N, C-alpha and C positions, 0 to 999 in steps of 0.2 A: 827305461821305465819297464816295469813288470806288470803283471795282470793285476794285481792288487792296487798298484799306481791308478792303473787305467779305471777300475771300479770306483775308486774314491776321488776321481776326478783330479789326480795327480798330488792332494793332498798327502803328505806323509808325518805321522807324529813318531818321528823316530825317537826310541828311548823312552816314549811315555807309557805309562801303565794306570790303568783304573781299576779300583775296586767297587762293585756295585752290590749294594746290601739289600737282598730281597730278590727273589726268583720269581714274582709274580709277573702279570703281562708286561706292566711297566718297566721292570726291571731288566726282564730279557730283551725287550724291544729297545731299550737303551743301550745295551750289551752289544746288541747286533749291529746297530747304527755306529756305535764307536768303533767296534772291529772293523767294519767296512772303511772306516776312516784312518786305519792304522794304528789304533791303539791296541795294547796287549791287555785284555778284558780278564777279571777274574769276578764271578758273580758268586757270592755266598747267601746261604738261606738258614734261618735258625730253626724251622720246622723239620723234622726227622723224615717226614715223607710226605706224599700227596695227600690233598684233602679231598672229601667226596665233593664239596661244592666250592665255587668261587670265593 
């Protein structure tokens, strides 16, 4: 068991990948937790840059 296994409580999503559409607070939070559970996460965003407001 390596460090990432310990952080995720031993759960391993071997060979699993996820595409998260949207880099807002919900998308990034989801990506963070999926990554901690062992998933390979890719986040895509349609907007070209940051917005001045939420």
